[in-house]
C-alpha positions as CSV (number, residue, x, y, z in Angstrom):
1,M,174.8,147.3,53.0
2,A,172.3,147.8,50.2
3,R,172.6,150.3,47.4
4,L,169.8,152.8,47.4
5,V,169.0,154.9,44.3
6,L,166.8,157.8,45.4
7,V,164.6,159.6,42.8
8,H,162.8,162.7,43.9
9,G,159.5,164.5,43.0
10,F,158.7,167.1,40.6
11,T,160.4,170.6,41.2
12,Q,163.0,168.8,43.8
13,T,166.3,167.7,43.4
14,G,168.7,165.0,44.8
15,R,169.2,167.1,47.8
16,S,165.6,166.9,48.7
17,W,166.5,163.8,50.5
18,D,169.2,165.5,52.8
19,P,167.0,165.0,56.0
20,L,167.0,161.1,55.4
21,L,170.8,160.6,54.7
22,P,172.0,160.6,58.4
23,A,169.7,157.5,58.9
24,L,170.8,155.8,55.8
25,H,174.5,155.9,56.5
26,E,174.9,152.0,56.7
27,H,173.9,152.1,53.0
28,E,175.4,153.0,49.8
29,V,173.2,156.0,48.7
30,I,172.9,157.6,45.0
31,A,170.5,160.7,45.3
32,V,170.0,161.2,41.6
33,D,168.9,164.5,39.9
34,A,166.2,163.4,37.6
35,P,166.1,164.5,34.0
36,G,164.9,167.9,33.7
37,H,166.0,168.9,37.4
38,G,169.0,170.0,39.0
39,A,172.3,169.3,37.4
40,N,170.1,167.3,34.8
41,A,168.2,170.4,33.8
42,E,169.2,170.1,30.3
43,R,168.7,166.3,29.9
44,H,165.3,166.1,28.3
45,A,163.7,162.5,28.4
46,K,160.7,160.4,28.0
47,L,159.9,157.9,30.8
48,P,161.2,154.9,29.0
49,E,164.6,156.5,28.5
50,I,164.6,157.7,32.3
51,G,164.1,154.3,33.3
52,R,166.9,153.0,31.2
53,L,169.2,155.9,32.6
54,L,168.4,154.9,36.3
55,G,168.8,151.5,35.5
56,R,172.7,152.0,35.0
57,Y,173.0,152.5,38.7
58,G,171.6,148.9,39.4
59,P,171.7,146.2,40.8
60,A,170.1,148.5,43.4
61,T,166.9,149.2,45.6
62,Y,165.2,152.3,44.0
63,V,163.2,154.5,46.2
64,G,161.0,156.9,44.3
65,Y,158.6,159.6,45.5
66,S,155.7,160.7,43.4
67,M,157.3,161.5,39.9
68,G,160.2,159.6,41.0
69,G,158.2,156.6,41.8
70,R,156.6,156.5,38.4
71,M,160.3,156.9,36.9
72,C,161.3,153.8,39.0
73,L,158.4,151.8,37.5
74,H,160.3,152.1,34.3
75,V,163.6,150.6,35.6
76,P,164.3,147.3,34.1
77,P,163.3,144.6,36.7
78,T,166.9,143.0,36.1
79,A,168.4,146.3,37.5
80,M,166.5,146.0,40.8
81,T,167.0,144.2,44.0
82,G,164.1,146.0,45.6
83,L,161.7,149.0,45.1
84,V,160.2,151.5,47.4
85,L,157.2,153.7,46.0
86,I,156.1,156.7,48.1
87,S,152.8,158.4,46.9
88,A,153.2,157.0,43.4
89,T,150.9,155.7,40.8
90,A,151.3,153.3,37.7
91,G,149.5,155.7,35.5
92,I,145.9,156.8,34.4
93,E,144.3,154.2,32.6
94,D,141.3,156.0,31.1
95,E,142.1,157.6,27.8
96,D,139.9,160.6,28.5
97,E,141.3,161.2,31.9
98,R,144.7,161.0,30.6
99,A,144.2,163.5,27.9
100,V,142.6,166.0,30.5
101,R,145.9,165.5,32.7
102,R,148.0,165.9,29.7
103,A,146.4,169.1,28.8
104,S,146.8,170.4,32.5
105,D,150.7,169.2,32.2
106,E,150.9,171.2,29.2
107,A,149.2,174.3,30.7
108,L,151.4,173.7,33.8
109,A,154.7,173.6,31.7
110,D,153.3,177.1,29.9
111,R,152.9,178.6,33.4
112,I,156.3,177.8,34.5
113,E,157.8,179.0,31.1
114,A,155.9,182.4,31.7
115,I,156.6,183.3,35.2
116,G,159.9,181.5,36.0
117,V,160.7,178.9,38.7
118,E,160.7,181.2,41.8
119,A,157.2,182.5,41.2
120,F,156.1,178.9,40.1
121,L,157.4,177.3,43.3
122,E,155.3,179.7,45.2
123,E,152.2,178.8,43.7
124,W,153.1,174.9,43.6
125,L,154.3,174.7,47.3
126,A,150.9,176.5,48.1
127,L,148.8,173.5,46.7
128,P,146.8,171.5,49.2
129,L,148.8,168.5,48.3
130,F,151.6,170.0,50.2
131,A,149.8,171.4,53.3
132,G,151.6,169.1,55.7
133,L,155.0,170.0,54.3
134,R,156.9,172.3,56.7
135,A,159.1,175.1,55.0
136,E,162.3,173.7,56.1
137,A,161.5,170.3,54.7
138,A,160.3,171.8,51.5
139,N,164.0,172.8,50.8
140,R,162.9,175.8,48.4
141,Q,166.7,176.7,47.9
142,A,167.5,173.4,46.5
143,R,164.2,173.6,44.3
144,L,165.4,177.2,42.9
145,E,168.4,175.3,41.3
146,N,165.9,174.1,38.6
147,T,165.2,176.0,35.4
148,A,162.1,176.7,33.7
149,P,162.8,175.0,30.5
150,G,163.8,171.9,32.4
151,L,160.5,171.5,34.5
152,A,158.7,172.4,31.7
153,S,160.3,169.5,29.6
154,S,159.7,167.1,32.6
155,L,156.1,167.6,32.5
156,R,155.8,167.2,28.8
157,L,158.0,164.2,28.5
158,A,157.4,162.6,31.7
159,G,154.4,163.7,33.3
160,T,151.5,161.5,34.3
161,G,149.5,162.6,31.3
162,V,152.0,161.3,28.6
163,Q,152.8,158.0,30.8
164,V,151.7,154.7,29.3
165,P,149.8,153.1,32.3
166,R,152.0,150.3,34.0
167,W,149.3,148.4,35.8
168,D,149.6,145.6,33.4
169,R,153.3,145.3,33.7
170,L,153.4,145.1,37.5
171,Q,153.7,141.3,37.7
172,E,157.1,141.6,35.8
173,I,158.6,143.3,39.1
174,D,159.6,140.2,41.0
175,V,161.7,141.8,43.6
176,P,160.3,142.9,47.1
177,V,158.5,146.2,46.9
178,L,157.4,148.6,49.8
179,V,154.4,150.9,49.0
180,V,154.0,153.8,51.1
181,A,151.4,156.6,51.3
182,G,150.4,159.1,53.8
183,A,147.2,158.5,55.7
184,L,145.7,162.0,54.9
185,D,146.3,161.6,51.3
186,A,143.3,159.7,50.3
187,K,143.8,159.5,46.6
188,F,147.3,157.9,47.2
189,V,146.0,155.6,49.7
190,A,143.8,154.0,47.4
191,I,146.5,153.8,44.7
192,A,149.0,152.4,47.1
193,E,146.4,149.6,48.2
194,R,146.0,148.7,44.6
195,L,149.6,148.7,43.7
196,S,150.3,146.5,46.8
197,S,147.8,143.9,45.6
198,A,148.8,143.9,42.0
199,L,152.6,143.4,42.7
200,P,153.9,139.9,43.2
201,D,155.9,140.8,46.5
202,A,154.5,143.8,48.4
203,E,154.1,145.3,51.7
204,L,152.1,148.2,52.2
205,A,152.5,151.0,54.6
206,I,150.1,153.9,55.4
207,I,151.8,156.4,57.6
208,E,149.6,158.3,60.1
209,G,149.7,162.1,60.2
210,A,151.3,162.4,56.7
211,G,150.0,163.7,53.4
212,H,151.4,163.4,50.1
213,T,155.1,164.2,50.9
214,V,155.1,161.2,53.6
215,H,159.0,160.9,53.8
216,L,159.4,164.6,54.6
217,E,156.3,165.3,56.8
218,Q,156.7,162.3,58.9
219,P,160.4,161.1,58.3
220,D,160.6,159.5,61.7
221,A,157.5,157.1,61.1
222,F,158.9,156.9,57.5
223,L,162.3,155.5,58.5
224,D,160.7,153.2,61.2
225,V,159.0,151.3,58.1
226,L,161.9,151.7,55.7
227,L,165.0,150.6,57.8
228,P,163.6,147.4,58.9
229,W,162.3,146.7,55.6
230,L,165.7,147.1,53.9
231,T,167.5,144.6,56.2
232,R,164.5,142.0,56.2
């Protein structure tokens, strides 16, 4: 039995992993609410601090989706026995591109504060990025547990725009890593290929028929990859 620490994406909560939990019953599962989300809406933290907070759950295999994957890349390697990165990136290296993303994240944070969580979720889940995500898998009710100040702080403190790129630190992760992306998400397929090449011990899995939210769009195909990898 492995200990699994599941770290969700932006606007989600730990409950977002619920559809996968029956298949993970042989493992000890900790589905956290990330800072700025759910029960931790009032905890505002930058990525290095988030990594240290998550590291307290170790030793464990960390499973991070999108924002959660970026957070897991900040967990001290000594706390990891394994790592699963789903639709995640090690950051934006180009300073100009990062500045543009930082401005975009700030504008998004302002938007959340202006219109509130419910209206923002309508806009967020309508993005092409989530076109393959069925309504029931989106678990809108759980996302409504978030607060505007919490989500805004997450973007400002832990968004991709403020993330110091981790590409040059990937060699420090000396545990097995499973890198997953959806075949329909071309941007993150390319990132996943680069991640798997840069990490010392990585396996790459591209899931057919899935976009950005791989594990919720094609849960069976995702589990067909994850479960054997966990018992390798």
